[in-house]
C-alpha positions as CSV (number, residue, x, y, z in Angstrom):
1,M,1.0,10.2,53.0
2,H,-1.9,9.7,50.3
3,N,-4.3,12.7,49.6
4,K,-7.7,11.4,50.7
5,S,-5.6,11.9,54.7
6,S,-3.7,15.2,54.0
7,L,-6.8,17.4,54.7
8,I,-6.2,17.5,58.6
9,P,-1.9,17.5,58.2
10,M,-2.9,20.5,56.0
11,I,-5.2,22.3,58.4
12,I,-3.1,21.8,61.3
13,I,0.4,22.8,59.2
14,G,-1.9,25.9,58.3
15,I,-2.6,27.2,61.3
16,L,1.3,26.8,62.5
17,F,2.5,28.5,59.2
18,F,0.3,31.7,60.5
19,V,1.9,31.2,63.9
20,F,5.5,31.8,61.6
21,G,4.1,34.5,60.4
22,F,2.7,36.6,62.7
23,V,6.0,35.9,65.3
24,T,8.4,36.8,62.3
25,W,7.0,39.6,60.9
26,L,6.6,41.2,63.9
27,N,10.2,42.2,63.8
28,G,9.7,44.7,61.2
29,S,7.8,46.7,63.4
30,L,9.9,46.0,66.4
31,I,13.4,47.5,64.8
32,P,12.1,50.8,64.4
33,F,10.3,50.7,67.8
34,L,13.7,49.4,69.5
35,K,16.0,51.9,67.6
36,V,13.9,55.0,69.3
37,I,13.3,53.4,72.6
38,L,17.2,52.0,73.0
39,E,18.7,54.8,70.7
40,L,20.5,52.6,68.3
41,N,21.7,53.2,65.0
42,E,20.9,51.2,61.9
43,F,23.4,48.6,62.0
44,E,22.6,47.9,65.8
45,A,19.0,48.0,65.2
46,L,19.0,45.2,62.8
47,F,20.9,42.7,65.4
48,V,17.1,42.2,65.8
49,T,17.0,40.0,62.9
50,F,20.6,38.9,63.3
51,A,19.6,37.3,66.6
52,F,16.1,35.8,65.3
53,Y,17.6,34.1,62.0
54,I,21.1,33.3,63.4
55,A,19.0,30.8,65.4
56,Y,17.8,28.7,62.7
57,T,22.0,28.2,61.9
58,V,23.0,27.2,65.2
59,M,20.0,25.4,66.2
60,A,18.8,23.9,63.1
61,L,21.0,20.5,63.6
62,P,20.5,20.1,67.3
63,M,16.4,20.4,66.8
64,A,17.1,18.0,64.1
65,Y,18.7,15.5,66.6
66,L,15.7,16.2,68.6
67,L,12.9,15.6,66.0
68,E,14.6,11.9,65.6
69,R,14.0,11.3,69.0
70,T,11.0,13.0,70.2
71,G,9.2,12.6,66.6
72,Y,7.6,15.1,64.3
73,K,4.5,15.4,66.3
74,N,5.8,16.2,69.9
75,G,9.0,18.1,68.3
76,M,6.2,20.7,67.2
77,A,4.8,20.6,70.4
78,I,8.3,21.5,72.2
79,G,8.6,24.5,69.4
80,L,5.7,25.9,70.4
81,G,6.8,25.8,74.2
82,V,10.3,27.1,73.8
83,M,8.5,30.5,71.8
84,A,6.2,30.8,74.4
85,I,9.3,31.1,76.9
86,G,10.8,33.6,74.1
87,S,7.5,35.6,74.7
88,I,7.5,36.2,78.6
89,L,11.1,37.0,78.1
90,F,9.8,40.0,76.1
91,I,8.5,41.0,79.8
92,P,11.9,41.6,81.9
93,A,13.2,43.0,78.4
94,A,10.7,45.5,78.3
95,Q,10.7,46.5,82.1
96,N,14.5,47.0,82.0
97,A,14.7,48.6,78.8
98,S,17.5,45.7,77.8
99,F,18.6,45.3,74.5
100,A,20.4,41.9,75.3
101,I,17.2,40.6,77.0
102,F,15.3,41.6,74.0
103,L,18.1,39.5,71.8
104,L,17.7,36.4,74.2
105,A,14.1,36.6,73.8
106,L,14.1,37.0,69.5
107,F,16.8,34.0,69.7
108,S,14.4,32.2,72.1
109,L,11.6,32.8,69.4
110,G,13.7,31.9,66.3
111,T,14.9,28.2,68.4
112,G,11.3,27.4,68.4
113,L,10.5,28.2,64.7
114,T,13.5,26.3,64.0
115,I,12.3,23.2,65.2
116,L,8.7,23.8,63.3
117,Q,10.1,24.9,60.2
118,T,12.3,21.8,60.2
119,A,9.3,19.5,60.7
120,S,6.6,21.2,59.0
121,N,7.9,22.0,55.3
122,P,8.6,18.3,54.3
123,Y,5.0,17.5,55.6
124,I,3.7,19.7,53.2
125,V,6.1,18.8,50.2
126,L,5.1,15.3,50.9
127,V,1.4,15.3,51.5
128,G,0.4,15.2,47.7
129,P,2.3,14.6,44.4
130,I,6.1,16.5,44.0
131,E,4.8,18.4,41.0
132,S,2.2,20.5,42.9
133,A,4.2,20.6,46.1
134,A,4.9,24.7,45.6
135,M,1.2,25.3,45.1
136,R,0.7,23.2,48.1
137,I,3.7,25.2,49.9
138,S,1.7,28.7,48.5
139,I,-1.1,28.0,50.2
140,M,0.6,28.1,53.2
141,G,3.0,31.1,52.4
142,L,-0.7,33.2,51.5
143,I,-1.6,32.0,55.4
144,N,1.9,32.5,56.6
145,K,1.8,36.3,55.2
146,S,-1.6,37.3,55.6
147,A,-0.6,36.7,59.2
148,G,2.5,38.8,58.0
149,V,0.5,41.6,57.0
150,L,-1.4,41.6,60.5
151,A,0.9,41.6,62.7
152,P,2.6,45.1,61.8
153,L,-1.1,46.6,61.8
154,V,-1.6,44.8,65.2
155,F,1.7,46.1,66.6
156,T,1.3,49.4,65.4
157,I,-2.6,49.6,67.0
158,F,-1.7,48.1,70.2
159,V,1.6,49.9,71.3
160,F,1.6,53.1,69.7
161,S,-2.3,54.0,69.7
162,G,-2.8,57.7,70.8
163,L,1.2,58.4,70.9
164,G,1.5,59.1,66.9
165,S,5.0,57.7,65.6
166,P,7.5,56.1,67.3
167,D,9.5,59.4,66.8
168,T,6.9,61.5,68.6
169,A,6.3,58.9,71.4
170,S,10.3,58.7,72.6
171,Q,9.6,61.5,75.0
172,D,7.8,58.7,77.3
173,I,10.1,56.0,76.9
174,D,9.0,53.9,80.0
175,S,5.4,54.2,78.9
176,L,6.0,53.0,75.6
177,T,7.8,50.1,76.7
178,S,5.3,48.7,79.3
179,R,3.2,48.8,76.2
180,L,4.7,45.6,74.8
181,I,4.2,43.6,78.2
182,A,0.4,42.9,77.3
183,P,0.8,41.5,73.4
184,Y,3.8,39.4,74.4
185,I,1.8,37.8,77.9
186,V,-1.2,37.2,74.7
187,M,1.1,35.6,72.4
188,A,2.7,33.1,75.1
189,S,-0.5,32.3,76.2
190,V,-1.7,31.2,72.8
191,L,1.4,29.3,71.9
192,V,0.8,26.9,75.2
193,F,-2.5,26.5,73.8
194,L,-1.2,25.7,70.4
195,M,1.2,23.5,72.2
196,L,-1.3,21.2,73.7
197,F,-3.2,21.5,70.4
198,V,-0.4,20.0,68.7
199,K,0.3,17.6,71.1
200,F,-3.1,15.9,71.3
201,S,-4.0,16.4,67.8
202,S,-4.6,13.2,65.4
203,L,-1.2,14.4,63.1
204,P,0.5,11.6,61.7
205,E,4.1,10.9,61.6
206,L,6.1,11.1,58.2
207,E,7.0,7.8,56.7
208,F,9.7,7.9,54.4
209,E,10.4,5.4,51.7
210,E,14.1,4.2,50.6
211,D,16.1,6.2,48.2
212,E,18.8,6.3,45.4
213,Y,21.3,7.7,48.0
214,D,22.2,4.9,50.4
215,N,24.6,6.2,53.3
216,S,25.8,9.1,51.5
217,S,26.1,12.7,53.2
218,I,23.7,14.8,52.6
219,F,26.3,17.5,51.5
220,N,27.3,14.9,48.4
221,I,23.7,15.9,46.9
222,P,24.4,19.2,45.0
223,R,20.9,20.1,44.7
224,V,20.3,19.9,47.9
225,V,23.4,22.1,48.9
226,L,22.9,24.5,45.9
227,G,19.2,25.2,47.5
228,A,20.2,25.7,50.7
229,I,22.6,28.1,49.6
230,A,20.0,29.6,47.3
231,L,17.2,29.9,50.0
232,F,20.2,31.5,52.2
233,F,20.2,34.5,49.7
234,Y,16.5,34.3,49.5
235,V,15.5,34.8,53.0
236,G,18.4,37.5,53.3
237,I,17.0,39.8,50.8
238,E,13.1,38.7,51.9
239,V,14.0,39.9,55.3
240,I,15.4,43.1,54.1
241,A,12.3,43.6,52.1
242,G,9.6,43.6,54.8
243,D,12.2,44.7,57.8
244,T,13.7,47.3,56.1
245,I,11.6,49.1,54.9
246,G,9.8,50.7,58.1
247,L,13.8,51.1,58.6
248,Y,13.9,53.3,55.2
249,A,10.5,55.2,55.5
250,Q,12.0,56.5,58.8
251,N,15.3,57.6,57.5
252,I,13.0,59.5,54.7
253,G,10.8,61.0,57.8
254,L,7.7,59.0,56.7
255,V,5.4,58.8,59.9
256,N,3.2,54.9,60.3
257,A,6.6,53.6,59.5
258,T,6.2,50.5,61.8
259,A,3.1,49.7,59.4
260,L,4.8,49.4,56.1
261,T,5.9,46.0,56.6
262,S,2.4,45.0,55.8
263,Y,2.9,46.5,51.9
264,T,5.5,44.4,51.5
265,M,3.6,41.2,52.8
266,V,0.6,42.5,50.7
267,F,2.5,41.8,47.5
268,M,3.7,38.7,48.8
269,V,0.2,37.5,49.3
270,I,-0.6,38.5,45.7
271,S,2.2,36.6,44.6
272,Y,1.0,33.5,46.5
273,I,-2.3,33.5,45.3
274,F,-0.5,33.5,41.6
275,G,1.5,30.7,42.6
276,V,-1.9,28.4,44.0
277,L,-3.6,29.5,40.4
278,L,-0.7,29.1,38.2
279,I,1.4,25.8,39.7
280,P,2.1,23.5,38.1
281,K,-1.0,23.4,35.4
282,F,0.3,26.8,33.4
283,I,3.5,27.3,34.9
284,S,6.5,24.6,36.2
285,Q,8.0,25.4,39.7
286,E,11.3,25.7,37.8
287,K,9.7,28.6,35.6
288,A,8.2,30.5,38.9
289,L,11.6,30.3,40.5
290,L,13.3,31.9,37.1
291,G,10.5,34.5,36.9
292,S,10.6,35.7,40.8
293,A,14.5,36.7,40.3
294,L,14.1,38.5,37.4
295,L,11.4,40.6,38.8
296,G,13.8,41.1,41.7
297,I,16.7,42.2,39.9
298,V,14.1,44.6,38.4
299,F,12.6,45.7,41.8
300,V,16.2,46.4,43.3
301,F,17.3,48.7,40.2
302,G,13.9,50.4,40.5
303,I,14.6,51.3,44.7
304,V,18.0,52.3,43.8
305,F,17.6,54.2,40.5
306,S,14.6,56.1,41.5
307,S,13.3,59.4,43.2
308,K,13.1,59.6,47.1
309,T,10.1,62.2,46.0
310,S,8.6,60.9,43.0
311,H,5.2,59.3,43.5
312,A,4.3,58.2,40.0
313,I,4.5,54.5,40.4
314,S,2.8,54.9,43.7
315,E,-0.1,56.8,42.0
316,V,-0.3,53.8,39.6
317,L,-0.6,51.1,42.3
318,W,-1.7,52.9,45.5
319,G,-3.6,55.9,43.9
320,W,-7.4,54.3,44.4
321,S,-6.6,53.7,48.1
322,G,-5.5,56.4,49.1
323,V,-2.0,55.9,50.1
324,A,-0.6,57.3,46.9
325,T,1.7,59.4,48.7
326,L,4.4,56.9,49.6
327,P,7.7,57.8,47.4
328,D,8.7,55.2,44.8
329,T,11.6,54.5,46.1
330,I,9.3,52.6,49.3
331,T,6.9,51.0,46.7
332,F,9.8,49.3,45.1
333,V,10.6,47.8,48.2
334,A,7.2,46.6,48.9
335,L,7.2,45.3,45.3
336,L,10.1,43.3,46.3
337,G,7.3,40.8,48.3
338,L,5.9,40.1,44.6
339,S,9.3,38.8,43.7
340,N,10.0,36.8,46.6
341,A,7.1,35.3,47.3
342,L,7.7,31.9,45.3
343,V,11.1,31.1,45.9
344,W,10.7,29.1,49.0
345,P,7.5,27.0,48.0
346,T,9.6,26.3,44.7
347,I,13.2,25.7,45.9
348,W,11.7,23.3,48.8
349,P,10.4,20.7,46.2
350,L,13.3,21.1,43.7
351,A,15.5,20.1,46.4
352,L,13.4,17.4,48.5
353,E,12.6,15.4,45.1
354,N,12.9,11.5,45.7
355,L,15.4,11.9,49.0
356,G,13.7,9.1,51.0
357,K,15.1,8.6,54.5
358,H,17.5,11.7,53.7
359,T,14.6,14.2,53.6
360,A,14.9,14.7,57.3
361,K,18.5,16.0,57.0
362,A,17.9,17.6,53.7
363,S,15.4,20.0,55.3
364,A,17.5,20.4,58.6
365,L,20.3,21.8,55.8
366,L,17.6,23.8,54.0
367,I,16.5,25.3,57.2
368,M,19.5,26.1,58.8
369,A,19.8,28.5,55.1
370,I,17.6,30.7,57.3
371,A,20.5,32.5,58.7
372,G,20.6,34.5,55.7
373,G,18.1,36.5,57.8
374,A,20.7,37.2,60.1
375,I,23.6,37.9,58.1
376,I,22.7,39.8,55.0
377,P,20.6,41.9,56.5
378,L,22.9,43.1,58.9
379,T,25.2,43.6,56.0
380,F,22.9,45.8,54.4
381,G,23.1,47.4,57.7
382,K,26.6,48.0,57.7
383,I,27.0,49.4,53.9
384,A,24.1,52.1,54.9
385,Q,25.7,52.9,57.9
386,I,29.6,53.1,56.0
387,T,28.2,55.1,52.6
388,Q,25.1,56.9,55.1
389,D,22.4,56.1,52.0
390,M,20.4,53.3,52.7
391,Q,18.8,52.9,49.4
392,V,22.5,52.5,47.5
393,S,22.7,49.7,50.0
394,Y,19.2,47.7,48.4
395,L,22.1,46.6,45.6
396,I,22.9,43.9,47.7
397,G,19.9,42.5,46.2
398,I,21.1,41.9,43.2
399,V,23.6,39.5,44.5
400,C,21.0,37.2,45.9
401,Y,18.6,37.4,43.0
402,L,21.5,36.5,40.8
403,F,22.2,33.1,42.8
404,I,18.6,32.2,42.9
405,L,18.4,32.5,39.1
406,L,21.1,30.4,38.8
407,Y,19.9,27.9,41.1
408,A,16.5,28.2,38.9
409,I,18.9,27.8,35.7
410,K,21.1,25.0,36.6
411,G,21.9,24.4,40.2
412,H,18.7,22.0,40.7
413,K,19.7,20.0,37.6
414,V,23.4,19.3,38.8
415,K,23.4,15.2,40.0
416,S,26.8,15.6,41.4
417,W,30.2,17.6,42.4
418,S,32.4,16.0,39.7
């Protein structure tokens, strides 16, 4: 695919990345909401992320075969249709206050996103030079996380308008759950429109050249396998940063906890801007990945060892905006967005470079790694339940960032397992 023909695919994929972000980061608001109306503990509440992200592992390979049969363009349309069905399932879930139906709806949304992610990421990597792929993915990330900033705010405005925080609103559970219905009807309608838009758009099919790996199994290419593991840890800590900040704020008694995911997204957007401006002109993709991992380690220690009552860091970062009353621990959780944003854009091109016809299978394997968003936050929740201390639970992030660091230093250079 040549640069001069890349504008239309970039626009269409950009629209889809906005959808990814909006749907995905609604979970950060949905978790404290469902925790209240369904009387869940922290571990149970994080099954929201489990149901959503486990779909990527369960459905990635079936969806990869679907893409081979239907083509990438038709596959994207099918994915949007599946997401529309998932949105509609929120209606009976809300009407019956059924956790099981909520989880089914979330799994359906995750299944649709699996198709879209498997198809769209190779487009962005291959639409131009591989050296600048991280910059293009960063542009998509800006769109994605801008939607992530909006989603919790929109959710809070429409669901909690006139009711205050989830805790104060919990006295009228039926009224609260009924407020979910209209937003998800709107979401389903938008997804159906986008399905038709993609189906009849001029988005071209990807064409792959021959590669050096012949008929080798994708598991014989170490940088792909190790890249998938790195993405597993990355998505886990990304989801923890975005989806537990509200839960943690609720845990220490802050109001308006459902809106706090937006703070994490703001820092991700800032980091993406750096990626667009600096990669590859001033910094390589490898160096950006290395710096992200090191920053993440610093911020995790900041969460664990800072005071829940101190506002010193918050004064520096938020004083001008009037929200400096956030505890430093919450601010450090939000700052994880700064260290997380460039991990996804840099691992993809490092893993997919010169894979040719193996690109589709490699993409499916990388997408399966999104299961980290199901397993690692659930582990976080279990640690919090056992220790009765969510602050300590964030230490799981050290493991995540250390593997990402190893991939940046050596993992992406490994040629063979022997």
